[in-house]
N, C-alpha and C positions, 0 to 999 in steps of 0.2 A: 486572422493571424495564423502564422505557420510556426510550429515548433519542431525541432529536430531532436530526437532522443540521443543522449550521449551513451552510445553502446559500442565504443571502439573495440571492445573485447569480443563482440558478438561474432559467432560463426554458425553456419547452417549445415553442419555435418549430419544433423539428425534427419535431414531430408534425403540422405543417401543410404539409409539403412531400412530394412524391412520392419515395419511396425504394424501392430494390430490396431485397427481403427474401429471405434465404437461411437455411433452417433446417438445423441439424445436431443430433447427439445431445444436446449440452449448451448450445447457443447459438441465438439468433436474430440474425443479422447484418443490419445496415441500412447502405446506402451509396448514393451517387448514381450515376446512369447516366453512363457514359463516364469514370468516375473511375479513378484508379490502383487503388483498392480493388476495383472491379469486375474490372479486368484481372487482379488477383492473388488473387482471392477463394479459389480452390482451395488455394493455398499458405497463405493466412491461416488457413483452416479447419484444415488439417493442423497448423499451428503451435499454434493455440489449443486444439485438442482435447488435444494433448500437455501443454500448460500446465495445463489443467483437471485432468487425471488426476494430474499431478505435485503440484500444490498440495493437492488433497484427500487423496492418499495420504500426504503428509507430515503433514498435520493429523490424519489418521485420523478424518475426518468423512464423513458422507453429505450429499448435497444433492439435493433433488427438484424444484428450480426451474431453469428455463433462464435464462441470462443474456442480456438484451437488449444487444447490442454494436453501438454506433454508430461508424462510421468517417467522419471528415471530411477533405476534400481539403486544408484549410489551417487554420491557427490562427485566422485572421480569420473564416472560415466557422463554425468551432466556437464562437467567442465570440458571434457573431450568433445562432446557432441554439439554443445551450444556456446561454449566459451567462458562461462562464468562459474565461479566456485562458491556462490552463495546458495542457500537452500531453495530460493524461489525468485523468479523474475516475471514481470509483465512486460512484454515487448509490443510496442506500437510503432516504433521507428520514426514515422513522420505524422504529425497531427495538423490538420487544417481546421480552424474554427471560424465559422462565418455565420452571422445572424442566428446565434444559438444552436446552430447545427455543427456537428463535428464528424470528421472522417479521418481514420488513421490508416497507414499503409499496411500495417500488420495488426493482428488482434490475437495475441498468443500469450499463454502462460506456460512456464517451464518450472517444474518442481521435483524435488527428491521425494520418493515414496519407497521406504524400506522399513525393516523391522525396528530400526533405531529411530527413524524420523519419518513421520507421515505428514508432510508439509502441505496440507490441503485445506487450510483455513480460508477465511474470507479476504485476507490481506491483498493478495494479487488481483483477485476479481474486482475489488474496490478500485484499484488503480485504473483498470480498463473501463469499468462501467461509469466511473465519475468523470471521464474525459470531456463529456459535454459541458461540465461546469468550467472547463478551462484547465490550465496547468499552473497551479499555485506553487509556492516554494515548498521545499521538503518538509519543513516544520508542519505544515497543514496537510500536505499529501500523505506523508507517512503517518502522521497523527490520526487522520481520518481512517486510513487502512487498518491501523492497529485498534482504533476505537470500534470498528465493525467486528473485529474478532473478540473484543471485550475481555481479553486476557493475554498473558504472556507466559508461554510454556505451562499453561493450565492454571496459572495463578492470577488473581484479581489485579488489574492494572494499578489501582491506587495502593494496594498492599505492597506491590513490588516497588513502586515509586517512593513510598514512605520509607522503606528499608534503604533504598539508595540515597534518599535525602539524609537519613540518620548517619549514613557512612560518608556523607559529603562527596558523593560520586556524580551528582547530577550536573549536566552542562548548563551554562548560562543560556537562557532562552534568547537573549539579545544576540549572543554569539551564533546561535543556531539560525537566526534570520538570514545569514549569509550561506548560501548553498555550498560554496566551495569549502567551508569548514567541515562539512559532513564527510569529507575524504578521510578525516582523522578521528572518527568516533567509534566507540565500542558498541556493537550491536546489542549486547545484553543489557546495556544501559539506555541507549537512545530510543529503542522501540517502546519499552514500557514507559519511559519518561514522556515521550510525545503523545503516546496513547492516553496516558493519565491526564496530561494537560488538556488535550482536546476534549476528553470526556468531561473534565471540569468546566471548560468553556461552554460546551453544549448544554450541560445540565444546569449551569448557573445563569447563562445569558440567552439560551434558546438556540434551536437549530437554525432559524432564519438568519440570526446575526452571524452564526458561523458560516452559513452559505454566502452571505454578503462578503465577509472577509476573505473567504476562499476564492471567490470570483473576482475580487478587486485587487488581490495580490497576484504577482506574476513573476515568473523566472525572467521575463523580459525587462522588468523594472529594476532600478537600483535599490539597494537595501534600505536606504533612507526613504524612498518612495513607499516601499512596502510597510515600513514602520509607521509612516503617516497614515496609510490606509487602516491599519490596526487601530490607531488613535481615533479615526473618524467613526469606526463602527462601534467600538467599546467605550469611547470617551475616556480611555486610559491607555497609557503606554505599556509596552511589553514588560517592563520591569515592575510596574504596579500590578499587572495581571499575574506575574510570576510570584510576587509576594503573597497575593491573595491565595493562590494555589498552594503554596508552601504552608501557609497557615491552615488551610483546609486539610492537608495531609497530616499535619501535626495533631489535629483534633481527632 
């Protein structure tokens, strides 16, 4: 099956500037001279190599490609050089999945690394390293990536989600099954929300069930089909699972 990444905003100006390159066992790091990333590159390498092993070990997958990891000194610089104004992106562009093997056209991560924001958590690595599982809907892809970080802005996922629930700010999970609805979500709500929900699913129903639902749902399927796959795995619909999770948070 072939997937095309929706990156109409993407540009590759970063290929046209002089960047320092540092190779490690699992990454090629790229950063600007006299940047904070250059100053801290040794500690960045140590952190990211730990993240790499952590994610692959949890997924129980192998990977033979190095990740091209770009560190930008500001959000403004990142937007100018690669096109997006978010703190981090995983770029794979085209993904082919055949007989449990996967190959993508690109294998890149782009993040902001500054005094105000050091966006070098496990989130974007998880997006790339989980590609052999397939390409599930955002609810599960983003939830898994946030679960691997196990926090949001340094705070426990369940703690943040409980606060959002108390303020009635959480989105309906049934609404989030439709990928197009994610165009209108608040990042400070959606990431801790789906991270907490996926953490609840994994800890309550097991990793293997989560893997099944991740691999059986797809961006190629209609929302109703994905909803049915959730029912098959958990023997409950998304609304029932959402109620269980809410009750868990309230306790």
